[in-house]
N, C-alpha and C positions, 0 to 999 in steps of 0.2 A: 499464571503469568500476567493475565489481564483481568481486572475486576472493576466493573462499574456498579455503584451502589446508589440507586434512586437519583440518577443524574437528570437534571433539567437544563434546558438552554432557552433563555428568553432574549429575543432581539428587540430593541427599541427602535421604532420608526416614528419619530416625532412623539406624539402622545399615545401611540398605539403600541401595545406589547404583543409580540408574536411568539407564541410558545412552540418552538421547533422540536424540543424533546420534553417529554412529560414523565419523569420518574422511571427512566430506563435502568434496569438492573440486568447484568449478564456477566458471565465468566468465560474466559477462553484459555485453555491450557496450552502449554508448549507442545509443538508438533501437530496441532489440530489443523484441519481443513474446514474453513467456515465460509459460507456465503451469507451475505446480508441482503435481503430483497425487499422491495416495496415500490409502489408507484411514485411518480413525480410528486414532490411536495410532502412525502411521507416522513422526512427527517433523515433519510439515508446519508445525504451529504454532510449534514450537521454531525451525525454520529461518526462518520468517517473523519471529519476534521478533529473531533475530540479524541478519537482513538489514535490519530496521527500526531497529536500534540500541536496541531495548528490552531487550536482553540481550547478554551477551558470551560468547564461547566459553570452555569450560573449558581446551581446548588447541587448537592450530592458529592460523591467522591469517585475519582478515577485513580486506581492503583495499578502501576506498571512495574513489575518485578520488585515489589516491596516499597516503591516510592509513590507518595500521593502527588499526582501531577498538578493538582490545583494549587499547591503550596510552593511550586517552583517559580523562580524568577524567569524573565524572558530569556536571559542568557543560558540558564540551566535547561529551559525547554528546547532551545536551539541545539544544545549539545546532545540532549536526549534524542531529538529527531535525527541528528547526524549519525549517532552511534548505535541506536537501538531499532530504528525503523527504516525499512526500505520501501520507497514509494514507486508504484507503477501506475501510470495514468493512461486514459483513453488516447489523449494526444501525447505523442512520444516525448515532447519537450527536449529534443536534442538540439545542441548548438550547431547550426549549419556549417560554420566555418571550421569546425573541429572534426578530426577523424573519429571513428568508433573508439579507438584506443584512448584518444584524448578526452572524449566525452565521458568515458567510464571513470577516468581519473579525477573528474571534477569534485565529487564529494570528499575525496581524500585530500585535496588541496585545502578545503575548509577545515579538515580534521588535523591539519598540520603534519601530514605524513611526508617523509622525504621523497624526493623524485625517484630514486632507485626503487624504493618499496612501492610507490604508486604505480610505476610501470609494471612491476612484477605482479602485483595484485590485480591490476586491470587486465593484464594478459590472461591470468588464471580465470578471472570471471568470464571473459569472452570465450575462453575454451569451454567453460562449463555450459554455455548456452549455444555451443556449436558454431562459433563465428571466428575461429582461429585464423581462417584464410581471408577474413575481411577487415582486419584490424585497422588498415590504413585507408579504408573507404570512408568518404563523408556521407552524411545522411541521404543526400540526393542521389547517391550511387547505390543505395540499398533499397530493397523492396520494403513494403510496409511491415511484413512479418519480421524481416531482418532488423528493421529499426526498433521494433518492440523488443527483440532479443537484446539489442544494445541497451535499451532502457532497463531491462531486467538485470543485465550484467551490472549496470550502474547502481541499481538498487542493492545488488548482492555484495558489491565490492567493499562496503563498510562492515560486512559480516554482521548484519542486524539480527535482532531477536525475532522479528517477524516482518513479513512482506504485507503491505497494505495496497491492494490493487483496486482502482476505480475504473470499472468498465474496461478491463484490459484488452478485450477483443472487439470493442465497439467500432474501431476504425479499420478492421480487417475483414477480408472475405472469409467465408465459412471454413475453408481449408486452412488458411493461415491462423484463424482463430483456434481451431482444434489443435494445431501444432503448438501454439503458445500455451494453451491450457495443459496439454500433455507435458510440456516442459516444466511448467510450474508444479504439476503433480509429481513429476519425477524428482524435482528438487526436494519436495516434501518427503518422498519415499527414501531417497538415498542420503539426504543430508539432515532430515528432520526439520526443515524450514517451515515454520508456522506460516500459514497463508490465510489471509482474510480478504475476500473479494466482495466488493459492493457492486450490485448490479440490479437492473430491472428485468434481465433476461432469465426467465424461468427455465429455459432449455439449458442454459449454462449452469444455473443453480442446481439442476437435477443431477449434476455430476458430483456434487459435494455430499459427504456423509452427514453434515450438519448444516441446516438452513435456518436462519433467524429472520422472521418476517416482521417488518416495521410498517406501521400505518398510523397516521395522525400523531407522530411523535412518540408512539408507544410500541413495545414489543407485543405483538398479537398472536404469535405462534412460533413453535420450534419443532423441528423434525426434518423430514425429507420433503423437498419441494414436490 
């Protein structure tokens, strides 16, 4: 499903070139559970941005479901992000003036989905994450764990090829964090949702069957954390 071939990313800061990624090659199959770990400054965020089509490689190739991402236009990249990738972030990024139900519908608005179908799919996604009784609550009326469940429902509502989660438990207490990860693993088990989590938390990474370690912009190891 995902294949990176000798991907580099160079950022220019004036006359200085910063090599954020240095020849990263990896493959991720459909339905996999993968954690990407590394210290601050290792290139995790840059790799996440490329996997999420928020950025493109300086050199090398990124193939997603048979398409070479680096050759797509900005409009095509936006469509790919909306239809193929579900994002879950450390900060929930919910719109405070909207209810949970309305927040989950937002990606479908950009996708041009009708109001009736938006409402049906958003309700279904909230039911999947166990929030059927909270659909009319606004973010400030929900706990941190419940807000992250809304964010996961929003990521799922477009029926993406994979979920890309950046420190998804970083703003949660340990109990809520475990519940969120249990939910993500359940989605993988019952629906075959591919899950890629970017984290510096080795305790979290230990729950994954596959762990990719990044350091100084390179893959330095694979296996179990």
